[in-house]
FIRO-337778 format. One record per atom (N, C-alpha, C): residue in one letter; x, y, z. Coordinates in pm, whole numbers, plus 32768, in hexadecimal, padded with zeros to 4 digits. Example, Ala and Ser with C-alpha at 12.3 -4.5 7.8 and 13.67 -1.06 7.14 Angstrom:
// residues 2
a85277DC7830C;a84CE7E3E830C;a85287EB6830C;s85057F1F82C4;s85577F9682CA;s850A80038313;
// end
This chain:
// residues 204
mA946C0069FF7;mA8BCC02A9FCA;mA867BFC9A004;rA8A3BF4B9FD2;rA818BEC59FE9;rA807BEE8A0A6;iA827BF05A0F4;iA7FEBF40A156;iA7F8BF9DA176;lA7F7BFFCA13C;lA77DC05FA154;lA71FC055A13C;fA72DC043A0C0;fA68AC015A04A;fA5FFBFB9A0B7;sA664BF5AA0FF;sA5FCBEF1A12B;sA604BF16A1BF;tA653BFAAA1FC;tA635BFCDA28C;tA5B0C040A24B;lA5ACC097A1EC;lA54EC0F8A1C2;lA4C1C07AA1AA;fA4CEC022A18C;fA437BFB4A164;fA405BF9CA1F5;vA47ABF7FA249;vA458BF43A2AC;vA3F2BFCCA301;lA443C064A309;lA3DAC091A350;lA35EC0CAA2FC;lA354C0C1A2A9;lA2D0C0E1A22B;lA275C069A24E;vA2A1BFEDA291;vA229BF7AA270;vA201BF97A30D;lA244BFE3A37A;lA1FEBFFEA3FB;lA1DFC074A405;iA1F0C0D3A3E3;iA171C15CA3BC;iA136C0FCA33D;aA10FC0C8A31C;aA0BFC0B4A2E3;aA037C04EA31F;lA080C012A38C;lA052BF9DA3DF;lA008BFFFA46D;aA041C056A4A9;aA046C0C3A4FC;a9FC2C116A4D4;v9FFAC172A429;v9F58C192A3F2;v9EB9C15CA3FD;l9ED6C0F6A3E1;l9E9DC056A3C5;l9E3EC076A445;f9EA2C03CA4C9;f9E38C021A51F;f9E1FC0B1A55E;l9E56C120A54C;l9E49C1D2A5A1;l9D87C1C6A54A;f9D63C17CA4DD;f9CDCC1B0A4A0;f9C8BC111A4C0;s9CB5C0C5A4AC;s9C70C073A4DD;s9BE8C039A52C;g9C0BC096A5A8;g9BDAC0ABA61D;g9BD6C03BA677;f9C34BFD5A661;f9C3EBF4AA69F;f9C52BF85A70C;y9CC8BFE0A74A;y9CDCBFE9A7D2;y9C5BC017A813;n9C48BFD3A8A6;n9BD4C000A8E9;n9BEEC076A94F;v9BC9C0E7A915;v9BD4C14EA997;v9B7BC173A9EE;a9B1FC107AA0E;a9AB2C101AAAD;a9B05C0F6AB23;a9ADEC14CAB7A;a9B35C147ABFC;a9B1BC0CBAC2F;v9AD2C07CAC1C;v9A91C006AC74;v9B18BFA2AC36;q9B5DBF9EABCD;q9BDABF82AB85;q9C53BF65ABE1;p9C87BF40AC41;p9CF2BF44AC51;p9D45BF3AAC20;h9DE7BF8BAC13;h9E5BBFA4ABCE;h9EA1BF04ABE4;s9EECBEECABA0;s9F37BE92AB8B;s9FAFBEB1ABDE;p9FEDBE2FAC2D;pA081BE5DAC8F;pA0CDBEEAAC54;fA0F3BE8CABC4;fA16BBEFAAB5D;fA109BF6DAB74;tA097BFA6AB6C;tA0A3C02BAB38;tA067C054ABC4;rA037C00EAC3C;rA033C069ACC8;rA0BFC074AD0D;wA13FC05AACCA;wA1B5C05CACEC;wA1DCC0E5ACBB;lA1DBC09BAC30;lA212C10DABB1;lA1C1C1A4AC0D;lA139C1ACAC0B;lA106C23BAC25;lA131C247ACE2;aA135C207AD1D;aA1A4C217ADD7;aA202C26DAD94;tA24AC22EAD55;tA2E9C25CAD72;tA2DCC2E7AD0A;lA286C2E5AC9D;lA29CC351AC66;lA24FC3A6ACCF;rA203C3BCAD27;rA1D4C40CAD7C;rA21EC435ADD2;dA26BC3BFAE24;dA2B2C3E5AE81;dA319C427AE5F;qA363C402ADDF;qA3F6C44BADCB;qA3A2C4E9AD8F;sA375C51AAD4C;sA31BC563AD36;sA30FC5E4ADBC;vA2CFC58DAE23;vA2C2C5E4AEB5;vA335C60FAEE2;aA36DC5A5AEE5;aA41FC5CBAF10;aA459C666AEEC;kA460C631AE65;kA4BEC695AE1C;kA474C706AE2C;hA3EBC729AE47;hA3CDC7B7AE25;hA3A7C7F0AEB2;sA3B5C7AEAF11;sA379C7B0AF9C;sA42AC818AFDC;qA482C7FAAF80;qA50BC7FFAFD8;qA528C88FAFD7;iA507C921AFD2;iA4E3C980AFAB;iA49CC998B03D;iA438C992B058;iA415C99AB0B8;iA416C963B160;qA3F8CA02B1A3;qA46BCA19B21E;qA3DBCA0CB2A5;pA3D2C988B2C8;pA356C98BB348;pA382C9D6B370;pA318CA40B3CD;pA304CA64B462;pA2E7CA1CB4BA;sA300CA60B541;sA2E4C9F1B5A3;sA22EC9DFB5C7;lA245C937B5F1;lA18AC91BB5E4;lA17FC8C1B661;tA1DFC923B6DB;tA1B5C8F2B734;tA14AC934B7BC;dA112C99DB765;dA0AAC9DDB7AC;dA02AC9A9B7B1;p9FFCC981B82B;p9F73C924B828;p9F13C976B7C9;q9F04C9FBB7F9;q9EC0CA3EB783;q9EAFCA33B715;l9F03CA3AB6E6;l9F1ACA1BB642;l9EE2C976B630;a9F25C931B690;a9ECFC899B665;a9E4EC89DB63E;q9E21C8DEB6C4;q9D7AC8CDB6F5;q9D43C93AB658;a9D7DC98FB619;a9D52C9DBB5AD;a9D69C96FB564;g9D73C931B52F;g9DB6C8B8B4E1;g9D2EC84BB4D4;f9D1DC865B570;f9CB3C7E4B58E;f9C33C80EB532;h9C0CC88AB534;h9BA5C8D4B505;h9BA2C8B1B450;e9C12C8B8B408;e9C24C8BEB377;e9C26C84FB391;y9C6CC7D8B3B1;y9C5DC751B39F;y9BCFC729B37C;h9B71C75FB3F7;h9B10C6F1B412;h9A94C718B3A6;a9AA0C7CFB353;a9A6CC7DEB2FF;a9AAAC7DAB263;m9B35C7CCB260;m9B2FC7A2B1D9;m9B5FC70FB1D0;c9BC2C6CFB21F;c9BF8C64BB231;c9BBDC5E7B240;f9B62C607B292;f9B12C569B2D6;f9ACBC541B25E;s9A86C553B242;s9A08C509B1C5;s9A65C4DCB16C;c9AF5C4D2B13E;c9B1BC44EB0F1;c9BB7C415B173;h9BCCC43CB1D4;h9C37C401B256;h9C29C3FCB2B0;n9B85C3F3B2DC;n9B57C3CAB34A;n9B80C3EEB3D5;a9B61C3B7B43A;a9BA4C3DDB4C6;a9BF8C37CB4DE;p9C35C362B552;p9C9EC2E8B58D;p9C19C283B5BB;g9C32C200B59E;g9BCFC19DB5AD;g9B65C16FB560;d9B43C1E6B511;d9AE0C1E1B4A9;d9AFDC1A4B41B;e9A99C166B3C6;e9A99C105B383;e9A8EC193B305;l9AC9C179B26C;l9ADAC1B9B216;l9A48C1F3B1D3;s9A12C25DB1DE;s99B3C265B1CC;s9986C228B13D;e98FBC247B12A;e98EDC215B092;e9906C264B021;l9916C2E2B019;l9973C321AFA5;l99EAC2F7AFA9;a9A32C303B018;a9A9FC2D8B00A;a9AC4C241AFBD;q9A96C1D4B00D;q9A4FC168AF9F;q9A6DC158AF31;g99FBC1AAAF08;g9A2AC1CCAE5C;g9A92C1E1AE1E;l9AFBC247AE4B;l9B5EC281AE40;l9BD2C22FAE06;n9BF7C23CAD9F;n9C5DC1D4AD4F;n9CC6C229AD42;p9D3EC21EAD95;p9D8FC1BEAE09;p9D25C21CAE6B;p9CFDC197AEC4;p9CB4C1EDAF4C;p9D4AC233AFB1;p9CE7C265AFD3;p9D29C318B032;p9D63C2B8B091;p9DFDC2E8B0C7;p9E1BC29AB152;p9DFBC2CCB1B0;k9DECC295B21E;k9DD4C2B6B29B;k9E71C2FBB2B6;l9E1EC39CB31D;l9EABC3D2B30F;l9EF3C3D4B3A7;d9EBCC391B3CC;d9F1EC368B45C;d9F6EC2BEB45A;a9F78C2B6B403;a9FBEC212B3AC;aA068C238B391;dA0A0C1D9B3A1;dA11BC219B393;dA155C24CB2F7;eA110C1DBB2AD;eA138C239B23F;eA12DC2D8B20D;vA0B5C2F4B244;vA0C9C399B255;vA123C3D1B2D7;qA135C36FB364;qA192C3EFB39A;qA1F2C3F8B365;vA22BC3A5B32B;vA2DDC39AB308;vA2C3C3E4B2D2;rA26DC42AB272;rA2A2C4A8B24D;rA2CCC54AB2AE;sA337C576B245;sA357C5DAB293;sA2E1C65AB2B8;dA2E8C6D3B314;dA27CC6DCB2D8;dA277C750B286;aA2F4C77CB225;aA2ECC7AEB1C3;aA2BDC770B10D;eA2B3C6D9B150;eA270C6D0B110;eA1F5C68FB0FD;lA19EC665B19F;lA103C694B19C;lA0E7C713B179;yA12CC7AFB1B7;yA10DC83FB179;yA0EFC812B0E4;wA15FC7F2B097;wA160C812B005;wA0D6C7C5AFD9;iA0D9C752B02A;iA046C704AFC7;i9FD1C716AFCB;i9FB6C739B071;i9F33C7D7B093;i9F28C84BB00F;q9F8FC867B011;q9FA1C8DCAFAB;q9F6CC8E5AF39;n9FACC857AEE5;n9F9CC82FAE6C;n9F7CC7D3AE21;g9F39C792AE71;g9EE1C706AE59;g9F2FC6B2AE39;i9EFDC635ADD9;i9F69C5C4AD4A;i9EC0C5C2AD03;r9F16C5BAACBC;r9EEEC5A4AC24;r9E7AC4FBAC48;m9E40C501ABE7;m9DF7C483ABF1;m9DE9C427AC78;t9DE6C441ACF3;t9DEAC434AD5F;t9D5BC43CADB7;g9CE5C4C4ADB0;g9C88C4FEADC9;g9CCDC52BAE4E;m9D54C557AE38;m9D69C5AEAEB7;m9D8AC651AE77;p9D22C699AE95;p9D19C726AE83;p9D7EC796AE88;a9D9CC7D7AE4B;a9DF2C86AAE5C;a9DF6C8CEAEE2;f9DC8C8CBAF5E;f9DA4C946AF97;f9E07C9A4AF88;g9E58C9E6AF7F;g9EC2CA39AF69;g9E6FCAA4AF1A;p9E3FCA9AAEBA;p9DE0CB21AE73;p9D65CB4EAEBD;t9D5DCB1CAF3A;t9CDACB55AF51;t9CB0CB61AFF2;h9D59CB5AB02C;h9D77CB45B0D3;h9DF2CB71B0BD;k9DF5CBB4B152;k9E91CBFDB156;k9F05CB94B1B3;e9F7DCBC7B196;e9FC5CB82B1C5;e9FD8CB72B26C;e9FCFCB8EB292;e9FACCB58B314;e9F38CB03B35B;t9EC9CB04B306;t9E6ACAC0B326;t9EB0CA20B2C5;l9F08CA36B282;l9F04C9CDB24C;l9FA9C96EB2A2;w9FD8C9AFB2CC;wA048C9AAB36C;w9FDDC944B3CC;s9F70C971B3DF;s9F13C968B44F;s9EE5C8E1B447;i9ECEC8D8B3F8;i9EAEC826B3AB;i9F38C7F8B3C1;v9FADC7F7B37E;vA003C78EB3B5;vA024C78BB431;aA00EC7F9B491;aA03EC7E4B525;a9FCCC7B9B558;f9F6BC796B53B;f9EECC71DB57D;f9EF3C6B5B53C;l9F21C6BFB4BB;l9F4AC63CB45B;l9F9BC5D7B4FD;r9FFBC62BB51C;rA056C60BB578;rA034C5AEB5D7;r9FA7C5DFB61E;r9F68C59FB66A;r9F17C540B63A;l9EEDC533B5F7;l9EA2C4AAB5D6;l9ED8C40AB633;p9F36C411B5F7;p9F92C39EB624;p9F65C371B6D7;n9F5AC3F8B721;n9F68C3E9B7D0;n9EEDC3ECB7BD;l9E5FC403B76A;l9DF1C423B79E;l9D64C3BEB7A9;t9D3FC390B7D5;t9CDFC303B7E9;t9C57C329B7C1;p9BFDC2E6B770;p9B70C30BB745;p9B4BC34AB7AB;q9B1BC31FB844;q9ACAC34EB898;q9B21C406B898;e9B86C423B8B9;e9BABC498B8C2;e9B91C4F3B80B;y9B9AC4BEB7BC;y9B8DC4F4B74F;y9AD4C514B752;k9A92C4C8B77A;k9A00C4F6B77E;k99B5C564B7DC;a9A3DC53BB868;a9A25C5D2B89A;a9A24C672B86C;m9AC1C638B834;m9AEDC6E3B7E0;m9A64C70BB7A1;v99FDC67FB744;v99AFC6AFB6CE;v9955C6D5B724;e9944C69EB778;e98DCC6E8B801;e989CC751B877;a9918C769B877;a9969C7D0B8B6;a9952C886B846;t998CC85FB7C1;t9992C8D1B77B;t9905C8C3B763;s98E7C867B73E;s9821C88CB72B;s97C7C8EFB7A8;l97F7C8D5B7FF;l97B3C921B877;l97DEC9B0B85A;q9851C9C0B845;q98BACA44B862;q9865CA9EB7AB;e9862CA6AB76A;e9846CAB0B6E2;e97A8CAB5B704;g9749CA86B761;g96A7CA97B769;g96ACCADBB7C0;t9711CB0BB823;t96FFCB8BB885;t9787CBFCB86C;g9729CC4FB8CB;g97AACCB9B8FB;g978DCD15B84D;e980FCD9CB868;e97E2CE11B80F;e980DCDCEB776;h9888CD76B767;h98BACD14B6F7;h9844CCD7B6B0;a97C3CC9AB70D;a9770CC56B6C5;a9753CC75B617;h975BCC06B602;h9724CC2AB537;h9674CC36B518;s963BCC92B522;s95B1CC9AB4F9;s9599CC63B485;h9521CC24B4BB;h94EDCBA6B44B;h9472CBF4B3F3;a946DCC6DB429;a93D5CCCBB3E7;a93F2CCF5B354;p9380CD00B2FC;p93EECD1CB266;p93FDCD92B265;a945DCDAAB214;a9494CE4BB20F;a93FDCEA1B1C8;r942FCF35B1FF;r93C3CF93B1F2;r93E4CFE2B16A;r939CCFF5B125;r93A3D056B0AA;r93ADD0D3B0C9;p93F6D167B09F;p941ED1C9B0AA;p938CD225B0A2;n9371D26CB0FF;n92DBD2BEB129;n925AD24FB126;q9297D1E4B153;q9242D175B165;q91D0D1C4B225;e921CD1EEB255;e91D2D20BB2E6;e9165D290B2B0;a91B5D2E6B261;a9150D355B22E;a90F6D32BB203;e90D4D2A4B17E;e9088D25EB161;e9016D231B1AC;e9044D1D9B211;e8FC0D1ABB253;e8FA5D1FFB2D6;e9000D28FB2D8;e8F9CD312B34A;e8F32D322B2FF;e8F67D35FB258;e8ED2D37CB21F;e8E7BD356B1FD;h8E99D27FB20A;h8E20D23CB1EF;h8DBBD23EB25A;h8E1AD263B2D7;h8DCAD24CB361;h8D65D2CFB373;h8DA2D34FB348;h8D4CD3A2B336;h8CD6D391B2F9;a8CEDD369B279;a8C85D35CB21D;a8C27D310B229;h8C5AD291B2B4;h8BD5D250B2CF;h8BAAD27EB32C;e8BC6D2CBB383;e8B9FD31AB408;e8B17D331B39F;h8B45D3BAB349;h8B01D40AB2E9;h8A54D3DCB2B3;e8A65D346B2B5;e8A25D2FAB24A;e89CCD2C1B2D0;h89E8D2D2B336;h8986D2A0B3B2;h892DD324B405;
// end
């Protein structure tokens, strides 16, 4: 009985200390404050085990189609570049302000993951890391195209990535698929402008 009471007493003391710590504000949540080595290990282990378990049921498609990787480049440069950057680049100011810092996606620590794990991360994001979930806003094929491009990243030189960006910019500025930067026209705007033109002619 004494052992039981002693155990309960210790538990109550630990709970009281945890509550005191929680409401004391002592823990610094600032992003500039790095995690302790134990916290980094704990979070990394929790992340890796969770990703491995939840991605087990995913069956990756073939990712060898060059057009799929090319489509993935467009998505990567639009959605991932601001945090993960291009080959050879230093982390951006945005990335340097994140805690933990986002990994370089051509690094071994990323490339060692399976295709299913990479897809799951892109689809679902990771809590408390700044990694968003793109699954709610993008189709599966789009997410797989990003995985296909990620597999190409380790073999891309900074010059090759820059050339891909420049080529894409040229293509977007010409041809039938060029994006128009003119402001959108209101419904019936043409009729309003025509009426205004005739009224202006009558004035003269």
